[in-house]
C-alpha positions in Angstrom: 2.2 6.2 -21.8 -1.5 6.1 -21.3 -3.6 9.2 -20.9 -6.0 9.9 -18.0 -9.7 10.0 -19.0 -12.9 10.5 -17.1 -14.8 7.2 -16.8 -18.1 7.1 -14.8 -17.0 10.1 -12.8 -13.6 8.7 -12.0 -10.2 9.7 -13.4 -8.5 6.5 -14.7 -5.8 5.5 -17.1 -7.4 4.9 -20.5 -6.1 1.4 -20.8 -7.8 0.4 -17.5 -11.3 1.4 -18.6 -12.4 -2.2 -19.3 -10.7 -3.7 -16.3 -13.3 -3.2 -13.7 -12.3 -6.2 -11.5 -8.6 -5.1 -11.5 -9.6 -1.5 -10.8 -11.8 -2.6 -7.8 -8.9 -4.5 -6.3 -6.3 -1.8 -6.9 -8.6 0.9 -5.4 -8.4 -0.8 -2.0 -4.7 -1.5 -2.3 -3.3 -4.5 -4.2 -4.1 -7.2 -1.6 -7.6 -8.5 -1.3 -8.9 -11.0 1.2 -11.4 -13.8 0.4 -13.3 -16.2 2.6 -15.8 -17.6 0.1 -14.0 -19.8 -2.4 -16.7 -19.2 -5.1 -16.3 -15.4 -4.8 -12.5 -15.9 -5.2 -12.9 -18.1 -8.2 -15.3 -15.6 -9.8 -12.8 -12.8 -9.3 -10.1 -14.9 -10.8 -12.3 -15.6 -13.9 -13.0 -11.9 -14.2 -9.3 -11.0 -13.9 -8.5 -13.6 -16.6 -10.9 -11.9 -19.0 -9.0 -8.6 -18.3 -5.8 -10.4 -19.4 -4.3 -10.7 -16.0 -1.9 -13.7 -15.6 -3.0 -15.7 -12.6 -0.5 -17.6 -10.4 -2.6 -19.9 -8.2 -1.1 -21.5 -5.1 -2.6 -23.6 -2.3 -0.8 -23.4 1.1 -2.2 -26.9 2.0 0.5 -28.2 -0.4 3.3 -26.5 1.6 4.5 -29.0 4.2 8.0 -27.5 4.5 9.3 -24.0 3.7 11.1 -25.6 0.7 7.7 -26.6 -0.7 6.6 -23.0 -0.6 9.7 -21.7 -2.4 9.7 -24.6 -4.9 6.1 -24.0 -5.7 6.8 -20.3 -6.5 9.9 -21.2 -8.5 8.1 -23.8 -10.6 4.8 -21.9 -11.2 6.4 -18.5 -11.8 9.3 -20.0 -13.8 12.0 -18.4 -11.6 15.6 -19.0 -12.8 17.6 -21.9 -11.6 19.7 -19.7 -9.3 16.6 -18.8 -7.3 17.8 -18.8 -3.7 14.8 -20.2 -1.7 14.5 -17.2 0.5 12.4 -14.0 0.7 15.1 -11.7 -0.7 15.4 -14.0 -3.8 11.6 -14.1 -4.1 11.5 -10.3 -4.0 14.2 -10.1 -6.6 12.4 -12.5 -8.9 9.0 -10.8 -8.5 10.6 -7.6 -9.7 11.1 -9.3 -13.1 7.3 -9.2 -13.5 7.1 -5.4 -13.4 5.6 -4.4 -16.7 3.2 -7.4 -16.6 -0.2 -7.6 -15.1 -0.3 -10.5 -12.7 -2.2 -11.8 -9.7 -0.8 -14.1 -7.1 -3.6 -16.1 -5.4 -2.8 -18.1 -2.3 -5.6 -20.3 -1.1 -5.7 -21.4 2.5 -3.5 -18.6 3.7 -4.4 -19.3 7.3 -2.6 -22.7 7.0 0.5 -20.8 5.6 0.3 -18.4 8.6 0.1 -21.3 11.1 3.0 -23.1 9.6 5.3 -20.3 8.5 4.4 -17.2 10.5 7.4 -15.0 9.5 7.2 -15.7 5.8 3.4 -15.3 5.7 3.6 -11.9 7.2 6.5 -10.7 5.0 5.2 -12.0 1.7 2.3 -9.5 1.4 4.7 -6.6 2.1 6.9 -7.8 -0.7 4.0 -8.1 -3.1 2.6 -4.7 -2.1 6.0 -3.1 -2.7 6.3 -4.8 -6.1 2.8 -3.5 -7.0 3.8 0.0 -6.2 6.9 -0.3 -8.4 4.8 -1.9 -11.2 2.3 0.9 -11.1 5.1 3.3 -12.2 5.3 1.1 -15.3 1.5 1.2 -15.8 1.2 -2.5 -14.7 0.2 -4.2 -11.5 0.8 -7.1 -9.2 -2.2 -8.2 -7.2 -2.4 -10.6 -4.3 -5.6 -12.6 -3.5 -5.5 -14.1 -0.1 -8.1 -16.9 0.6 -8.6 -17.9 4.2 -11.0 -20.2 6.0 -10.7 -18.0 9.1 -12.7 -14.8 9.2 -10.4 -13.1 11.6 -7.2 -13.2 9.6 -4.7 -10.4 10.4 -1.8 -9.8 8.1 0.9 -7.9 10.1 4.1 -6.1 9.2 2.7 -4.0 6.4 3.4 -0.4 7.4 0.4 2.0 6.8 -1.6 -0.7 5.0 -4.3 -3.1 6.0 -5.5 -5.7 3.4 -9.3 -5.4 2.9 -12.0 -8.0 2.3 -13.3 -8.2 -1.3 -16.3 -6.0 -2.0 -18.7 -9.0 -1.9 -17.7 -10.0 1.6 -16.6 -6.7 3.3 -19.9 -6.2 5.1 -19.9 -9.7 6.5 -18.3 -9.1 9.9 -17.8 -12.7 10.9 -16.8 -14.2 7.5 -18.1 -17.6 8.4 -17.2 -17.6 12.1 
């Protein structure tokens, strides 16, 4: 188990001292919103240097709900018995506890338009898995890219995803 140390006036786990991008994202919750694709790509590059495994998805490729589940199954190497539903997705994500991963979904606004229910439940699943993974000194992050500046992710009790630090002061996010 890692020990807590004082780093730049903040108490952090020793093994997270050189993981500034990760720490920024976790300090605002485990879900971060992005409008600018270049800022998203820069964050992904920084996370990779911090040994975070990135699973990158593009909702433009999801014509059907089966496409969504198949993409997750393929990219995240879910088992053959994966059931193509949110409960099965939640179960399979729990296998990543103990690893440091980030799930990036580009064009989330498209996902929300096509599959409202799933797009509102998925962040709650990932947030819950992140909380469980933190108990194992690991984390699961979610990076949400949207072309709409007024995105609202619902159904996450007591939590509102925040814009990344580079865009948080931009009130219209391209509107």
